[in-house]
C-alpha positions in Angstrom: -51.5 -81.8 -42.1 -51.2 -85.2 -43.7 -48.5 -87.7 -43.0 -46.6 -87.1 -46.3 -46.4 -83.3 -45.7 -45.3 -83.9 -42.1 -42.6 -86.3 -43.3 -41.3 -83.7 -45.9 -41.1 -80.9 -43.3 -39.3 -83.2 -40.8 -36.9 -84.2 -43.5 -36.2 -80.6 -44.7 -35.4 -79.2 -41.2 -33.2 -82.1 -40.4 -31.2 -81.8 -43.7 -30.6 -78.1 -43.0 -29.4 -78.9 -39.5 -27.1 -81.7 -40.8 -25.5 -79.4 -43.4 -24.6 -76.8 -40.8 -23.5 -79.5 -38.3 -21.0 -81.0 -40.8 -19.8 -77.5 -41.8 -19.3 -76.4 -38.1 -17.8 -79.7 -37.1 -15.1 -79.6 -39.8 -14.6 -75.9 -39.3 -14.1 -76.1 -35.5 -11.8 -79.1 -35.7 -9.6 -77.4 -38.3 -9.8 -74.1 -36.4 -8.9 -75.8 -33.1 -5.8 -77.3 -34.6 -4.7 -74.0 -36.2 -5.5 -72.0 -33.0 -4.1 -74.5 -30.5 -7.6 -74.8 -28.8 -8.3 -78.3 -27.5 -11.7 -77.2 -26.4 -12.6 -76.1 -29.9 -11.5 -79.4 -31.3 -13.7 -81.2 -28.8 -16.6 -78.9 -29.7 -16.0 -79.8 -33.4 -16.3 -83.5 -32.6 -19.5 -82.7 -30.7 -20.9 -81.0 -33.8 -20.1 -84.1 -35.9 -22.0 -86.2 -33.4 -24.9 -83.9 -34.1 -24.7 -84.6 -37.8 -24.8 -88.3 -36.9 -27.9 -87.9 -34.9 -29.4 -85.9 -37.8 -29.0 -88.9 -40.0 -30.6 -91.0 -37.3 -33.6 -88.6 -37.2 -34.0 -88.8 -41.0 -34.3 -92.6 -40.8 -36.6 -92.6 -37.8 -38.8 -89.8 -39.1 -39.3 -91.6 -42.4 -40.7 -94.6 -40.5 -42.6 -92.7 -37.8 -44.7 -90.6 -40.3 -45.6 -93.5 -42.5 -49.3 -94.3 -42.9 -50.9 -97.1 -40.7 -50.7 -100.5 -42.3 -51.9 -104.0 -41.6 -49.1 -104.7 -39.1 -49.1 -101.3 -37.5 -52.8 -100.3 -37.4 -52.3 -97.4 -35.0 -49.5 -95.9 -37.1 -45.7 -96.0 -36.5 -45.5 -93.2 -33.9 -43.8 -95.5 -31.3 -40.7 -95.7 -33.6 -40.4 -92.0 -32.9 -40.7 -92.7 -29.2 -37.9 -95.3 -29.4 -35.8 -92.9 -31.5 -36.2 -90.2 -28.8 -35.0 -92.6 -26.1 -32.0 -93.5 -28.3 -31.3 -89.7 -28.6 -31.5 -89.4 -24.8 -28.9 -92.2 -24.5 -26.6 -90.4 -27.0 -26.9 -87.3 -24.8 -25.8 -89.4 -21.7 -22.9 -90.9 -23.6 -21.8 -87.5 -24.9 -22.1 -86.0 -21.4 -20.0 -88.9 -19.9 -17.3 -88.4 -22.6 -17.1 -84.6 -22.0 -17.0 -85.1 -18.2 -14.2 -87.7 -18.5 -12.1 -85.5 -20.8 -12.6 -82.5 -18.6 -11.6 -84.5 -15.5 -8.4 -85.7 -17.3 -7.5 -82.2 -18.3 -7.7 -81.1 -14.7 -5.2 -83.8 -13.8 -2.6 -82.7 -16.5 0.3 -80.9 -14.8 2.0 -79.7 -18.0 1.1 -76.1 -19.1 -1.3 -76.0 -22.1 -0.8 -73.8 -25.1 -2.7 -70.5 -25.1 -5.4 -70.5 -27.8 -5.2 -67.9 -30.6 -7.7 -65.0 -30.8 -9.2 -66.5 -34.0 -10.7 -69.3 -31.9 -13.0 -66.7 -30.3 -14.4 -65.8 -33.7 -15.0 -69.4 -34.6 -16.8 -70.0 -31.2 -19.0 -67.0 -31.7 -20.0 -68.2 -35.2 -20.8 -71.6 -33.8 -23.0 -70.1 -31.0 -25.0 -68.0 -33.5 -25.4 -70.8 -36.0 -26.5 -73.5 -33.5 -28.9 -71.1 -31.8 -30.6 -70.3 -35.2 -30.8 -74.1 -35.9 -32.4 -74.6 -32.5 -35.1 -72.1 -33.0 -35.8 -73.3 -36.6 -36.0 -76.9 -35.6 -38.1 -76.3 -32.5 -40.6 -74.2 -34.5 -41.1 -77.1 -37.0 -41.1 -79.6 -34.1 -44.0 -77.8 -32.3 -45.9 -77.5 -35.6 -45.6 -81.3 -36.2 -45.8 -82.1 -32.4 -42.8 -84.2 -32.9 -40.8 -85.2 -29.8 -38.0 -86.5 -31.9 -37.5 -83.2 -33.6 -37.7 -81.4 -30.3 -35.0 -83.7 -29.0 -32.9 -82.8 -32.1 -33.5 -79.1 -31.5 -32.3 -79.4 -27.9 -29.2 -81.2 -29.1 -28.5 -78.2 -31.3 -28.9 -75.9 -28.2 -26.5 -78.1 -26.2 -24.0 -77.6 -28.9 -24.5 -73.8 -28.7 -24.1 -74.0 -25.0 -20.9 -76.0 -25.3 -19.6 -73.4 -27.8 -20.3 -70.7 -25.2 -18.3 -72.7 -22.7 -15.5 -73.0 -25.3 -15.7 -69.2 -25.8 -15.4 -68.6 -22.1 -12.5 -71.2 -21.9 -10.6 -69.5 -24.7 -11.1 -66.0 -23.2 -10.1 -67.3 -19.7 -7.1 -69.2 -21.2 -5.9 -66.0 -22.9 -6.1 -64.3 -19.6 -4.0 -67.0 -17.9 -6.9 -69.0 -16.3 -6.5 -72.3 -18.2 -8.8 -74.2 -15.7 -11.9 -72.2 -16.8 -12.1 -74.2 -20.0 -12.2 -77.4 -18.1 -14.8 -76.2 -15.5 -17.0 -74.9 -18.3 -16.8 -78.3 -20.0 -18.0 -80.0 -16.9 -20.9 -77.6 -16.6 -21.9 -78.3 -20.2 -21.7 -82.1 -19.7 -24.2 -81.8 -16.7 -26.7 -79.8 -18.9 -26.4 -82.4 -21.6 -27.0 -85.2 -19.1 -30.1 -83.4 -17.7 -31.6 -83.0 -21.2 -30.9 -86.7 -21.9 -32.7 -87.7 -18.7 -35.8 -85.6 -19.6 -36.0 -87.0 -23.1 -35.7 -90.6 -21.8 -38.2 -90.2 -19.0 -40.8 -88.4 -21.2 -40.6 -91.2 -23.9 -40.7 -94.0 -21.3 -43.9 -92.6 -19.9 -45.4 -92.8 -23.4 -44.1 -96.4 -23.9 -45.9 -97.5 -20.7 -49.2 -95.8 -21.9 -49.3 -93.1 -19.2 -52.5 -91.1 -19.3 -52.7 -87.4 -20.3 -52.7 -84.9 -17.5 -55.8 -84.0 -15.5 -56.0 -80.6 -17.2 -56.0 -82.2 -20.7 -58.6 -84.8 -19.6 -60.9 -82.0 -18.4 -60.5 -80.2 -21.7 -61.5 -83.4 -23.6 -64.5 -83.9 -21.3 -65.6 -80.3 -21.7 -65.5 -80.7 -25.5 -67.5 -83.9 -25.4 -70.2 -82.7 -23.0 -70.8 -79.6 -25.1 -72.5 -81.9 -27.7 -76.3 -81.9 -27.3 -77.6 -85.4 -26.6 -74.5 -86.7 -24.7 -75.6 -87.1 -21.1 -72.3 -88.0 -19.5 -69.0 -89.8 -19.7 -68.5 -93.1 -17.8 -64.9 -93.6 -18.8 -62.2 -91.7 -20.7 -58.8 -93.5 -21.2 -55.9 -92.0 -23.0 -52.4 -93.0 -24.2 -49.8 -91.5 -26.6 -48.0 -92.7 -29.6 -45.3 -90.6 -31.3 -46.6 -87.4 -29.7 -50.2 -88.1 -30.8 -53.0 -89.0 -28.4 -55.4 -91.9 -28.7 -58.6 -91.7 -26.7 -61.1 -94.4 -25.6 -64.4 -92.9 -24.4 -67.6 -94.4 -23.1 -70.5 -92.0 -23.6 -73.9 -92.0 -21.8 -76.9 -91.3 -24.1 -80.7 -91.5 -23.7 -81.6 -95.2 -23.3 -84.4 -95.1 -25.9 -82.7 -93.4 -28.9 -82.0 -95.5 -32.0 -78.7 -97.2 -32.6 -78.1 -94.9 -35.6 -78.7 -91.8 -33.4 -76.3 -93.1 -30.8 -73.7 -93.7 -33.5 -74.2 -90.2 -34.8 -73.5 -88.7 -31.4 -70.3 -90.8 -31.2 -69.3 -89.5 -34.6 -69.9 -85.9 -33.5 -67.7 -86.4 -30.4 -65.0 -88.0 -32.5 -64.9 -85.1 -35.0 -65.1 -82.4 -32.4 -62.1 -83.8 -30.5 -60.0 -84.2 -33.6 -60.9 -80.8 -34.9 -60.4 -79.0 -31.6 -57.2 -80.7 -30.5 -54.4 -81.0 -33.1 -52.6 -83.7 -31.1 -55.6 -86.1 -30.9 -54.9 -88.8 -33.5 -57.8 -91.3 -33.0 -60.9 -91.5 -30.8 -62.6 -94.9 -30.0 -66.2 -94.4 -28.9 -68.4 -96.8 -27.0 -72.1 -95.8 -26.4 -73.8 -96.7 -23.1 -77.5 -96.1 -22.4 -78.0 -93.8 -19.4 -79.7 -96.5 -17.4 -77.0 -99.0 -18.1 -75.6 -100.7 -15.0 -73.0 -103.4 -14.5 -75.0 -106.1 -12.8 -73.8 -109.7 -12.1 -76.7 -111.3 -13.9 -76.6 -109.0 -16.9 -74.6 -111.5 -19.0 -77.2 -114.1 -18.1 -80.1 -112.3 -19.9 -81.4 -114.3 -22.8 -80.4 -113.3 -26.3 -82.7 -111.5 -28.7 -83.7 -114.6 -30.7 -84.7 -116.4 -27.6 -86.7 -113.4 -26.3 -88.5 -112.9 -29.6 -89.5 -116.5 -29.8 -90.9 -116.5 -26.3 -92.9 -113.3 -26.9 -94.4 -114.6 -30.1 -95.4 -117.8 -28.4 -97.1 -115.9 -25.6 -99.0 -113.7 -28.0 -100.0 -116.2 -30.6 -103.6 -116.5 -29.2 -104.1 -112.7 -29.1 -102.7 -111.1 -32.3 -101.9 -112.2 -35.9 -98.2 -112.6 -36.1 -98.2 -110.8 -39.5 -99.5 -107.7 -37.7 -96.2 -107.3 -35.8 -94.1 -104.7 -37.5 -91.2 -104.7 -35.1 -90.1 -105.7 -31.6 -87.4 -103.6 -30.0 -85.6 -104.8 -26.9 -84.0 -102.5 -24.4 -81.4 -104.3 -22.1 -81.4 -101.9 -19.1 -80.6 -102.2 -15.4 -80.3 -106.0 -15.6 -83.7 -106.5 -17.2 -85.5 -106.2 -20.6 -88.0 -103.6 -21.7 -90.0 -104.4 -24.9 -91.4 -102.0 -27.5 -94.0 -103.7 -29.7 -95.1 -102.0 -32.9 -98.3 -103.3 -34.5 -99.9 -102.6 -37.9 -103.7 -103.1 -37.2 -106.8 -101.1 -38.1 -107.9 -100.9 -34.5 -105.9 -101.5 -31.3 -108.2 -102.2 -28.4 -107.2 -101.5 -24.8 -108.4 -105.0 -23.9 -106.0 -106.5 -26.5 -103.1 -104.5 -25.0 -103.9 -105.8 -21.5 -104.0 -109.3 -22.8 -100.6 -109.0 -24.4 -99.2 -107.6 -21.2 -100.7 -110.3 -19.1 -99.4 -113.0 -21.4 -95.8 -112.1 -20.7 -96.1 -111.7 -16.9 -94.5 -115.1 -16.4 -91.4 -114.0 -18.4 -88.9 -113.3 -15.5 -86.6 -110.9 -17.4 -89.2 -108.6 -18.9 -90.1 -105.6 -16.7 -92.0 -103.3 -19.1 -94.1 -103.5 -22.3 -94.9 -100.5 -24.5 -97.3 -101.0 -27.4 -97.5 -98.8 -30.5 -99.8 -98.9 -33.5 -98.3 -98.0 -36.9 -100.5 -95.4 -38.5 -98.3 -94.1 -41.4 -94.8 -94.3 -42.8 -93.5 -91.7 -45.3 -90.6 -92.2 -47.6 -89.1 -88.9 -48.7 -86.5 -89.6 -51.4 -84.2 -87.0 -53.0 -84.9 -85.8 -56.5 -81.7 -87.3 -57.7 -82.7 -90.8 -56.7 
């Protein structure tokens, strides 16, 4: 799914939720006034705060699903992470307000009015509607792998739970147990605070670049090692951004394959991971030769230009420089191996020994392989 389609789906589900939040909020406040239910009025205010968070989600989702640009080259997923933290903070504030109001109601000594039976119907409608919104939003959130939409879905469920508490409170109040409404409100506030804590902690782990779980890491490694030609993995690092995973992988390949073949293996690993795991957004591949070692003097090895110049100077008395087709250098194990390709009619063993002996004084060169170019074909497609 591309970024524009994801943005449209996130916007549509949030608009639907916002419409019902506004409808329920106004309905419960008016119904609470008419039925003498303070709990229903409070629940209506809660629904209106849901509508406010829906607007917040619309703004953040528009930014979070935007394509990467010059200033945000890894995309805008962290805006969603920050938005999820803000949602968690809203949950904490809502929970604190509900707890404070409930505590004050317990301290009131005057008898409260008994709610009318119509309040029960309004509370039941609220529970059913908010539970439907929860399932609808969560289904889209899982499809888009959006933590922000998941947070909004849970906010809808807390509103449904609070409506259940209101329902219990109204039923209890009509039976003469007015304190039941207050206790239920306290219970709801604790649930809201717990969800807010989980949303904040999950997003904070993403902000500090926490790695994926061991199980997910093993899944990624299994996918990579199933590719023929990849000999191992020396390092796999991971982090998340807006619910998407970014991987950095160092792969071990045969030390003597070409650069283009190593690149091809890296591309295969990249495509396999993105195809198999929907939440993998980007894979950064580094290719290491299988004999590669981290040695203190490795950075002190001479550069290619210096090595080539030294080799040609050593060989100038034994071969014509124009007969050299290519010289390939392999920086392995803190030393250099040389592949020399010649284009001569006859390559004598004595000449090969002379070339090898001529470079014995070169301290960094440990091996010389000599090849004679016999034929080079050039198969071009008919269209070219």
